[in-house]
C-alpha positions in Angstrom: 55.5 49.3 16.1 54.2 46.3 13.6 58.2 46.2 12.4 59.3 45.7 16.1 56.5 42.9 17.0 57.3 41.0 13.4 61.2 41.5 14.7 60.5 39.7 18.1 58.2 37.1 16.9 61.1 36.1 14.4 63.7 36.0 17.5 61.5 34.0 19.2 61.3 31.3 16.0 64.8 31.6 15.5 65.4 30.8 19.1 63.3 27.9 18.9 64.5 26.5 15.7 68.0 26.7 16.8 67.2 24.5 19.9 65.6 22.2 18.1 68.6 21.7 15.5 70.7 21.2 18.4 68.4 18.4 19.9 68.3 16.8 16.8 72.1 16.7 16.3 72.1 15.4 20.1 69.6 12.3 19.3 71.1 11.3 15.9 74.6 10.9 17.5 72.9 9.0 20.5 71.0 6.6 18.2 74.2 6.0 15.9 76.2 5.0 19.5 73.6 2.7 20.4 73.0 1.1 16.8 76.7 0.6 17.1 76.8 -1.0 20.5 74.1 -3.1 19.7 75.7 -4.5 16.5 78.7 -5.4 18.5 76.8 -7.2 21.3 74.7 -9.3 18.4 78.2 -10.1 16.8 79.8 -11.3 20.3 76.4 -13.3 21.0 77.0 -15.0 17.9 80.3 -16.1 18.4 80.1 -17.5 22.1 77.0 -19.5 20.9 79.3 -21.1 18.1 82.0 -21.9 20.1 79.6 -23.3 22.8 78.2 -25.6 20.1 81.4 -26.9 19.2 82.4 -27.4 22.3 79.5 -29.7 23.0 79.9 -31.6 19.4 83.4 -32.4 20.4 82.3 -33.7 24.0 79.5 -35.8 22.1 82.2 -37.1 19.6 84.5 -38.3 22.3 81.5 -39.8 24.2 80.6 -41.6 21.0 84.1 -43.0 20.9 84.3 -44.2 24.4 81.1 -46.1 23.4 82.3 -47.8 20.5 85.5 -49.0 22.1 83.5 -50.2 24.9 81.3 -52.4 22.8 84.1 -53.6 20.3 85.6 -54.9 23.8 82.8 -56.7 24.4 81.9 -58.2 21.0 85.9 -59.4 21.2 85.5 -60.8 24.7 82.0 -62.5 23.2 83.8 -64.5 20.5 86.3 -65.6 22.5 83.7 -67.0 24.8 81.9 -68.7 22.2 85.2 -70.2 20.4 85.9 -71.5 24.2 82.4 -73.3 24.7 82.6 -74.7 21.2 86.1 -75.9 22.0 84.2 -77.8 25.5 81.6 -79.0 23.1 83.8 -80.7 20.9 85.7 -81.8 24.0 82.4 -83.6 24.8 81.9 -84.9 21.5 84.7 -86.8 21.3 84.8 -88.3 25.5 80.9 -89.3 23.9 82.4 -91.3 21.0 85.0 -92.8 23.2 82.4 -93.9 25.8 80.1 -95.5 23.0 83.4 -97.6 22.0 83.8 -98.6 25.3 80.7 -101.2 25.4 81.9 -103.4 27.8 81.2 -100.4 30.6 77.6 -99.6 30.0 77.0 -98.0 33.6 80.0 -95.7 32.9 78.6 -95.0 29.6 75.5 -94.3 30.8 76.7 -91.9 33.3 79.1 -90.2 30.4 75.8 -90.1 28.4 74.0 -88.3 31.2 76.9 -85.7 32.4 77.3 -85.2 28.1 73.3 -84.5 27.6 73.7 -82.1 30.7 76.6 -80.3 29.4 75.0 -80.0 26.0 71.9 -78.6 27.4 74.3 -76.3 29.5 76.2 -75.5 25.9 72.8 -75.0 24.6 71.7 -72.9 27.1 75.0 -71.2 27.0 74.5 -70.3 23.4 71.4 -69.1 23.3 73.1 -66.5 25.9 75.5 -65.6 23.6 73.2 -65.0 20.9 70.6 -62.9 22.9 74.0 -60.7 24.2 75.2 -60.5 20.6 71.8 -59.4 19.7 71.7 -57.1 22.8 75.1 -55.9 21.2 73.5 -55.6 17.6 71.2 -53.3 18.6 73.6 -51.1 20.7 75.6 -50.9 17.7 72.5 -49.5 15.6 71.9 -47.0 18.5 75.8 -46.1 18.2 75.3 -46.0 14.5 72.7 -43.9 14.6 74.0 -41.7 17.0 76.8 -41.5 14.7 74.7 -40.3 11.9 73.4 -37.7 14.4 76.4 -36.6 15.3 77.4 -36.0 11.6 74.0 -34.5 10.7 74.9 -31.9 13.7 78.5 -31.4 12.2 77.1 -31.0 8.7 74.7 -28.2 10.0 77.7 -26.7 12.2 79.8 -26.6 9.2 76.8 -25.1 7.3 76.6 -22.1 10.1 80.7 -21.8 9.8 80.2 -21.5 6.0 77.2 -18.9 6.3 79.3 -17.5 9.2 82.4 -17.2 6.6 80.0 -15.7 3.9 78.9 -13.1 6.5 82.2 -12.4 7.3 83.1 -11.9 3.2 80.3 -9.5 3.3 80.8 -7.7 6.5 84.7 -7.2 5.0 83.3 -5.9 1.6 81.0 -3.6 3.7 84.0 -2.3 5.5 86.0 -1.9 2.7 83.4 -0.2 0.9 83.2 1.8 4.0 86.4 2.8 4.1 86.5 3.5 0.2 83.6 6.0 1.2 85.4 7.7 4.3 88.4 7.9 1.7 86.1 9.3 -0.8 84.4 11.3 1.9 88.3 12.5 3.4 89.0 13.9 0.2 86.2 15.6 -0.4 86.3 17.5 2.7 90.0 18.5 2.1 88.7 19.6 -1.1 85.8 21.5 0.4 88.3 22.7 3.2 90.9 24.0 0.4 87.4 26.0 -1.3 86.8 27.3 1.9 90.1 28.5 2.5 90.3 30.1 -0.7 86.7 31.8 0.0 88.0 32.7 3.4 90.9 34.5 1.8 88.9 36.1 -1.0 86.5 37.4 1.7 89.4 38.6 3.8 90.8 40.1 1.0 87.6 41.9 0.3 86.9 43.0 3.7 90.5 44.8 3.3 89.3 47.2 0.5 85.8 47.6 2.1 87.5 48.9 5.3 89.7 50.8 3.1 92.8 50.3 5.1 96.2 48.9 3.9 96.9 45.4 4.9 97.3 44.2 8.1 101.0 44.0 8.0 100.8 43.4 12.1 99.4 39.9 10.9 102.8 38.2 10.9 103.9 39.3 13.7 100.7 38.7 16.1 100.0 34.9 15.0 102.9 34.1 17.1 101.3 35.7 19.9 97.9 34.0 19.1 96.1 38.0 19.0 93.6 39.1 16.5 95.1 38.0 12.9 91.8 39.2 10.8 91.0 42.5 10.0 88.3 44.0 11.8 85.8 45.9 10.2 81.8 47.4 11.0 79.3 45.3 9.5 75.4 45.8 10.4 75.3 42.5 12.4 73.6 41.4 15.4 73.3 38.1 18.0 70.6 36.3 19.4 71.6 34.4 22.6 70.5 33.5 25.8 71.5 34.4 29.5 72.0 32.5 32.5 68.1 33.1 33.0 67.2 31.3 29.6 65.9 34.4 28.6 66.6 35.7 24.7 69.0 38.7 24.3 69.6 40.5 20.8 72.9 42.4 21.1 74.1 44.3 18.1 77.9 43.3 17.1 80.1 46.5 17.3 83.3 45.2 14.9 84.1 41.8 13.5 86.2 39.9 12.0 86.7 36.6 10.2 88.0 34.8 13.7 86.0 36.7 16.3 83.6 40.0 17.0 83.0 42.3 19.7 79.6 42.4 21.0 78.3 45.3 22.9 76.3 44.2 26.4 73.9 47.6 25.6 73.7 47.5 29.6 73.2 43.7 30.1 74.9 42.0 32.3 77.5 39.9 30.8 79.6 38.7 33.9 78.7 35.1 33.9 80.6 34.2 30.9 84.1 34.1 31.9 86.9 34.5 29.7 87.1 30.5 28.2 83.6 30.0 28.6 81.7 28.0 25.5 79.3 30.6 24.0 76.6 29.3 21.1 74.4 32.3 19.4 72.9 33.1 15.9 75.0 36.0 14.2 72.2 37.7 11.8 72.3 40.0 9.1 70.2 43.5 11.0 68.9 44.5 7.8 68.0 41.1 6.8 67.6 38.7 9.7 66.8 35.6 7.2 70.5 35.8 6.7 71.8 34.0 9.6 74.1 31.4 10.9 74.8 29.5 13.9 78.0 29.6 16.2 80.1 28.0 18.7 82.7 30.3 20.1 84.2 31.1 23.3 85.0 34.5 25.4 88.1 35.5 25.0 88.3 39.3 26.8 85.7 41.3 28.8 85.6 44.9 28.3 83.6 48.1 29.5 81.3 47.7 26.7 81.0 44.5 26.3 82.6 40.9 25.3 84.5 39.5 22.8 84.6 35.8 21.5 86.4 33.7 19.0 85.6 31.5 16.8 89.0 30.8 15.0 89.5 26.7 16.2 86.3 26.1 14.2 87.1 26.2 10.1 83.7 25.3 9.4 82.4 28.4 11.3 84.6 30.9 9.9 83.5 29.6 6.0 80.0 30.2 7.2 80.4 33.3 8.9 82.8 34.2 5.5 79.8 33.9 3.4 77.0 35.9 6.1 80.1 38.8 5.7 79.9 38.5 2.3 76.8 40.1 2.3 76.6 42.2 5.2 76.3 46.1 4.7 79.1 48.1 6.5 77.8 50.5 9.1 78.0 54.2 7.9 
């Protein structure tokens, strides 16, 4: 009775461990997908920010060029106007000298002098206005130079950002190369493990032939073309732990099994809810040593009067794990 209780406790604990392993694997896959999506979003956001900063700097440079051209045109106009005023002053000075030479026309000279003085005052006022305008132009030029310095500083900062981005891209490329090398080595290692597992599976299959005491399976070559059984089935002391459609744990004995599938006894349970082709997850374990177990993902391939047949031949890793389990299973007497 105590052995039955210990067995039930182990079955409950094994079922819970089985569920936890599946939940942890699903959580790890979802976390990897979220991290990849966040990394892509950060890279796209950085590229958008750099593009917007570059467009803003180009617009600012165009505006500064327009201001510079406008100031240059204004300076040229002021110089031309100053030259014209100086020429008019020279003409007025010449006229004044001419009027002074004509001493016999004192009234005309006095009137001309007044006109000359008025023109001189106007010229002084115009010169003062031109000087003020020149001062304003110098101030605007200083502002333009300050804006150019700021633009140069922003361009330097953008160049620094671009350099850092180039460094980041270089490091990313190196990381990609290292990741590619790791993937290549992982593929080579996987190919090596697959080859070792294939040889191990073939060795277990050969031992199964010897343990069953039967001649080599001569139907293997013919049946491989039709997809029917290609492995030797033998009767071993093994059981399966699975859940029914009501989520209740069931432990069913294995009638016989091979490296590609097994025949499972229903023992009175209704297994009609598992149609042919349906996926099935279960835990296969040694009936005599329950700690010797392996998780299996298979599919239902046939219903019989006494149970169902399942197949996992499309999963080489499952075939290898089950081969290692079968190596230590005793045959049923």
